[in-house]
C-alpha positions in Angstrom: -0.2 20.6 -57.7 -2.7 17.8 -58.2 -4.0 15.6 -55.4 -2.1 12.6 -56.8 1.2 14.5 -57.0 0.8 15.8 -53.5 0.2 12.3 -52.1 3.2 10.9 -54.0 5.6 13.3 -52.2 4.7 11.5 -49.0 4.2 7.9 -50.1 7.6 7.8 -52.0 9.1 7.9 -48.5 7.4 4.8 -47.3 7.6 1.0 -47.8 4.4 -1.1 -48.0 4.3 -4.5 -46.2 2.7 -7.5 -47.7 -1.0 -7.1 -48.1 -0.7 -3.3 -48.0 -0.7 -3.0 -44.2 1.1 -0.1 -42.6 4.9 0.0 -42.2 6.3 3.1 -40.5 9.5 4.8 -41.4 11.2 7.9 -40.0 11.7 10.6 -42.6 13.1 13.3 -40.4 15.8 15.2 -42.3 17.7 17.4 -39.9 15.8 19.9 -37.8 12.1 20.0 -38.4 9.6 22.5 -36.9 7.4 21.4 -34.1 4.0 19.9 -35.2 0.8 21.5 -34.1 -2.8 20.5 -33.5 -5.0 19.6 -30.5 -4.9 16.1 -29.0 -6.8 13.5 -31.1 -7.2 16.0 -34.0 -6.6 14.6 -37.5 -6.3 16.6 -40.8 -7.7 14.6 -43.8 -6.6 15.8 -47.2 -8.4 15.1 -50.5 -11.3 13.0 -49.0 -14.0 14.3 -51.4 -16.5 11.6 -50.4 -15.7 11.9 -46.7 -15.1 8.1 -46.5 -12.0 8.4 -44.4 -13.5 11.2 -42.3 -16.5 9.0 -41.4 -14.2 6.0 -40.5 -12.1 8.2 -38.2 -15.1 9.9 -36.7 -16.7 6.6 -35.5 -17.9 6.7 -31.9 -15.3 5.8 -29.3 -16.3 2.7 -27.2 -17.2 2.8 -23.5 -18.1 6.4 -23.1 -21.4 7.5 -21.5 -22.2 9.8 -24.4 -21.3 9.8 -28.1 -17.9 11.2 -28.8 -15.8 10.4 -31.9 -12.5 8.6 -31.9 -10.9 11.7 -33.5 -11.8 15.3 -34.2 -11.4 15.4 -38.0 -10.9 18.4 -40.2 -10.9 18.1 -44.0 -9.2 20.1 -46.8 -8.7 19.7 -50.5 -5.3 19.0 -51.9 -5.2 22.5 -53.3 -5.9 24.0 -49.8 -3.2 21.9 -48.1 -0.6 24.6 -47.7 2.6 25.0 -45.7 0.9 25.8 -42.4 -1.5 22.8 -42.6 1.5 20.5 -43.3 2.6 21.1 -39.7 -0.4 19.2 -38.3 0.6 16.3 -36.1 -1.7 13.8 -37.7 -2.3 13.9 -41.5 -4.2 11.4 -43.7 -4.0 11.9 -47.4 -6.6 10.3 -49.7 -5.2 9.6 -53.2 -7.6 8.1 -55.8 -5.8 7.3 -59.0 -6.6 4.3 -61.3 -3.4 4.8 -63.3 -1.1 4.5 -60.2 -2.9 1.9 -58.1 -4.5 -1.5 -58.7 -5.8 -2.0 -55.1 -6.5 0.0 -52.0 -3.7 0.2 -49.5 -2.3 2.5 -46.9 1.3 3.8 -46.5 2.7 5.6 -43.4 5.5 8.0 -42.7 6.8 9.7 -39.6 8.1 13.3 -39.3 7.8 14.4 -42.9 7.1 18.1 -42.5 7.3 18.5 -38.7 7.8 16.4 -35.6 6.3 14.5 -34.0 4.1 13.7 -36.9 2.3 10.9 -38.7 1.5 11.2 -42.4 -0.7 8.4 -43.8 -1.6 8.0 -47.4 -4.7 6.1 -48.4 -4.2 4.9 -52.0 -7.0 3.5 -54.1 -7.8 3.0 -57.8 -11.4 4.2 -57.3 -13.9 5.5 -54.8 -15.7 2.2 -55.0 -12.6 0.2 -54.2 -11.9 2.6 -51.2 -15.5 2.2 -50.0 -15.2 -1.6 -50.1 -11.8 -2.0 -48.5 -11.5 0.9 -46.1 -13.2 -1.0 -43.3 -10.5 -3.6 -43.3 -7.8 -0.9 -42.8 -9.7 1.6 -40.7 -9.1 -0.2 -37.4 -5.3 -0.4 -38.1 -5.2 3.3 -39.0 -7.2 4.3 -35.9 -4.9 2.2 -33.6 -1.8 3.7 -35.3 -3.1 7.3 -34.7 -4.1 6.4 -31.1 -0.7 5.0 -30.4 1.0 8.1 -31.6 -1.3 10.3 -29.5 -0.6 8.1 -26.4 3.1 8.4 -27.0 2.8 12.2 -27.2 0.8 12.3 -24.0 3.4 10.1 -22.2 6.1 12.5 -23.4 4.2 15.4 -21.9 3.7 13.5 -18.7 7.4 12.8 -18.4 7.9 16.5 -17.9 5.1 17.0 -15.4 5.3 14.2 -12.8 4.4 14.0 -9.2 7.6 12.6 -7.7 6.3 12.5 -4.2 3.2 10.5 -5.2 5.3 8.1 -7.1 7.6 7.6 -4.1 4.6 6.9 -1.9 3.1 4.5 -4.4 6.4 2.6 -4.5 6.5 2.5 -0.6 2.9 1.5 -0.2 2.4 -1.1 -3.0 5.8 -1.7 -4.5 4.5 -0.3 -7.8 6.5 1.8 -10.2 4.3 4.2 -12.3 4.3 7.8 -13.4 1.7 10.0 -11.7 0.5 13.3 -13.2 1.7 16.4 -11.4 -1.8 17.6 -10.6 -2.7 14.4 -8.7 -2.4 16.0 -5.3 -5.1 14.2 -3.3 -4.7 10.7 -2.2 -6.3 7.9 -0.1 -4.6 4.8 1.1 -6.4 1.5 1.9 -5.4 -2.1 2.3 -3.4 -2.9 -0.9 -5.1 0.1 -2.4 -4.2 3.7 -3.4 -6.5 6.4 -4.9 -5.1 9.6 -6.4 -7.1 12.5 -7.8 -6.8 16.0 -9.1 -10.1 16.9 -7.4 -10.9 19.3 -10.3 -14.4 20.7 -10.0 -14.6 20.9 -13.9 -13.3 17.5 -14.8 -12.2 15.1 -12.0 -9.4 12.8 -13.1 -8.6 9.8 -10.9 -6.1 6.9 -10.7 -6.5 3.9 -8.4 -4.0 1.1 -8.0 -4.7 -2.1 -6.2 -3.4 -5.6 -5.6 -5.6 -8.6 -6.0 -6.0 -12.1 -7.4 -5.2 -12.2 -11.1 -8.5 -11.8 -13.1 -9.2 -14.5 -15.6 -11.7 -12.5 -17.6 -14.4 -9.8 -17.4 -16.5 -11.6 -14.8 -13.6 -12.0 -12.4 -12.5 -8.4 -13.1 -15.9 -6.9 -12.3 -16.1 -9.0 -9.0 -12.6 -7.9 -7.9 -13.1 -4.3 -8.9 -16.5 -4.0 -7.2 -15.1 -5.5 -4.0 -12.3 -3.0 -3.9 -14.4 0.0 -4.8 -17.2 -0.9 -2.4 -14.7 -0.6 0.5 -12.5 2.3 -0.7 -14.5 4.6 -2.9 -17.5 5.9 -1.0 -20.0 8.7 -1.6 -21.3 11.1 1.0 -22.6 8.2 3.1 -21.5 4.5 3.6 -24.6 3.5 1.6 -23.1 5.3 -1.5 -20.2 3.4 -3.2 -18.7 2.9 -6.6 -19.8 0.0 -8.7 -19.1 -1.3 -12.2 -21.7 -1.3 -14.9 -21.0 -4.8 -15.8 -22.8 -4.9 -19.2 -20.5 -2.1 -20.5 -17.2 -3.8 -19.9 -15.0 -4.9 -22.8 -11.5 -6.4 -22.5 -8.5 -7.3 -24.7 -4.9 -8.6 -24.1 -1.7 -6.8 -25.1 1.9 -6.5 -24.2 3.3 -3.5 -22.2 6.8 -2.9 -20.9 7.6 -6.6 -21.4 4.5 -7.8 -19.4 1.2 -9.4 -20.4 -1.6 -6.9 -19.8 -5.4 -7.2 -19.8 -7.1 -3.9 -20.6 -10.6 -3.4 -19.4 -12.9 -0.5 -20.4 -16.3 0.3 -19.3 -18.6 2.6 -17.2 -18.8 3.1 -13.4 -21.6 4.4 -11.3 -22.1 5.5 -7.7 -24.7 3.4 -6.0 -27.2 5.6 -4.1 -26.1 8.7 -6.0 -26.3 10.3 -9.4 -22.7 9.9 -10.4 -20.8 8.0 -13.0 -18.4 8.0 -15.9 -15.9 6.0 -18.0 -12.9 4.0 -16.8 -10.0 2.1 -18.3 -8.0 -0.5 -16.3 -4.6 -2.2 -17.0 -4.1 -5.4 -15.1 -0.6 -6.7 -14.9 -0.4 -9.9 -12.9 -1.9 -9.1 -9.5 -1.7 -5.4 -9.9 -4.4 -3.2 -11.5 -4.0 0.5 -12.3 -7.1 2.3 -13.4 -8.0 5.7 -14.7 -11.5 7.0 -14.2 -13.2 10.3 -14.8 -16.1 12.2 -13.3 -17.1 15.2 -15.4 -20.9 15.7 -15.6 -22.1 17.6 -18.6 -18.7 17.6 -20.2 -16.9 15.7 -22.9 -14.8 12.9 -21.4 -12.7 11.3 -24.2 -9.7 13.5 -23.8 -9.9 13.6 -20.0 -9.8 9.8 -19.9 -7.1 9.4 -22.5 -4.9 12.0 -20.9 -4.7 10.0 -17.6 -4.8 6.7 -19.4 -1.4 7.5 -20.7 0.0 7.1 -17.2 -1.2 3.5 -17.1 1.2 2.7 -19.9 4.1 3.5 -17.5 3.1 0.8 -15.0 6.0 -1.6 -14.4 
């Protein structure tokens, strides 16, 4: 089977929107096997020039060390057998001047397994792909990230800490799913801190009420005032602070609410501690995930608990 024929099996199941941007469709036909693969792992098929691999392997923003957006494996179309088709995230590269007059991407769900995304990157030539891929790469990355977040939320739904969720509702009036292993907690004024206290990769969630931030400067000031009082080190002279220069923000919609998402790095003043964080601000409530895992990779640790933030109501 040629690379082009392999790709067409998938892309025939999809519809392309105007301009070639992604449109998803559900192609599940009856009972499909369960997909496999580690979180944020992508299998790329037929990418002879590694153009798609490079795009998906770009550094993730707001981490203290370099880590890629995804862990990418590559195979040729001929090597793409039945077992590999069970991967959760698949991107097929199909270069064919007879079939395509421009570069575009098509997307299908649950083709060979479920949950699964199969994207086909179609282009008439390698040069065309090289020129136009940057315009589509961010959309492809966001699509894959969204699918991984959805999968993580599905796992969280089965492993929740009902007691912590009840306390959070009583203390702050906030509804949010809390991971089962978040067994340590601290309560302050309009503030709750939950942690798994893991010695190998500490994952934390803090939720607090405050004035609504208007932007990054406001957010940093509010966050630092809350952390200074509530998140201390071994002495009162040690406290959490935001590395202001690292903070990025964007607006989105979540559960019908306007949300401002902030990402950046935190540090412990007076101590050699720090790590990445991500915060979701909904009105006067902020829920934040932050990680402390010295000497370890932090991408998956952060993304794992970040999924809980998407359940904030």
